[in-house]
N, C-alpha and C positions, 0 to 999 in steps of 0.2 A: 141813748139808742138802744132798741133791741138787737138779738143777733139777728133775726131775719132781715131789719133792716140795714143794718151794717154789713151784711154778708156778701152784697155788690162788690169791696173792697178786698182788697187781698189781706190786709189787718184782719177786716172783721171777718172773712172767711175762717183762715187760721182761727181766731176767737172763737167760732162758731165751731169746728171741729174740735176744739179745745173744751166747748161747755158740755157737747153731743159723747163726748170720751173717747175719739176717734183717736186721739194719743196714747191712749191706752193702749191699742193693740199693733197701732201702725207707726213708724218711725218715720221721718221727715225724708231720709235717702234710702235705708236699707231695713229688712224685717225685722220685726218685735217676735208676733205673734203673729200678725198677719204682714204682707208683703209692704214696706215702706211707699210714701207718695210717690217718689221721684220715683220708682219699679214701676207702678203702676202706669204714671203718665209714659214711662217709656213704654209700655207694651202695647197701649193703645195710641199713639202720638199721630198714627196715618187711619186712624177709624174715624170716619164719619159719625158712626152712629154712637159712637161711645158716651158720648156723655148722656145720653138718654137712656142707655143702657147700666152705666156707671148709675146713676141716680135712682134705677131701680133695684140694684144691687142693694145700694147704700139700704132702700127703706123696705125690700124682702129678702134679701141675705144671699149668700152663696153658697154651694160647696162644689169641692173639686176643679177651679177656674186656678186655683197656687197649689193644687197638688192637696192634702187631705186636709188642710185648714178650714174651717168653717168661719164665715163669717156670720155670727147673727143679725137677724132681722132688728132695723133699728123703727120700731112703732112710734117713739116720739117726733123722730124726723118729719118735717111737714115735706110736701110736693117742692116748697118753694125751696126750703133747706137744703132740701137733697140735690137739685138742681143746682145750688151755690156752692156748695160740698165739690159734685163731679167736676164742674169748672175748673174751680180751684186745684181738686188733685190734678185734672190734666193739665193745666196750667206749669207745674211744676219742671223745673230744668232738669238737663242730664244730668245723673247721678258722675 
């Protein structure tokens, strides 16, 4: 099964995050280079626009959202993958 095809599952989304290199900078709970996935989920938990905004940040990158940390653009990530990753990140439990 390809990464996009299995991204709809929790294990599939985590595998996609690993495959696309997300775990090189983000921890599951706490900051490594960038914020931990649980920290991101906590910040955006009550934001209805967060899934599409995070998908855009995954693909287009950002700077300044978490201090001076730069989120590089991930041009290899497709629209479908970015949406799956954003949904998975936002589903993380509170740290």
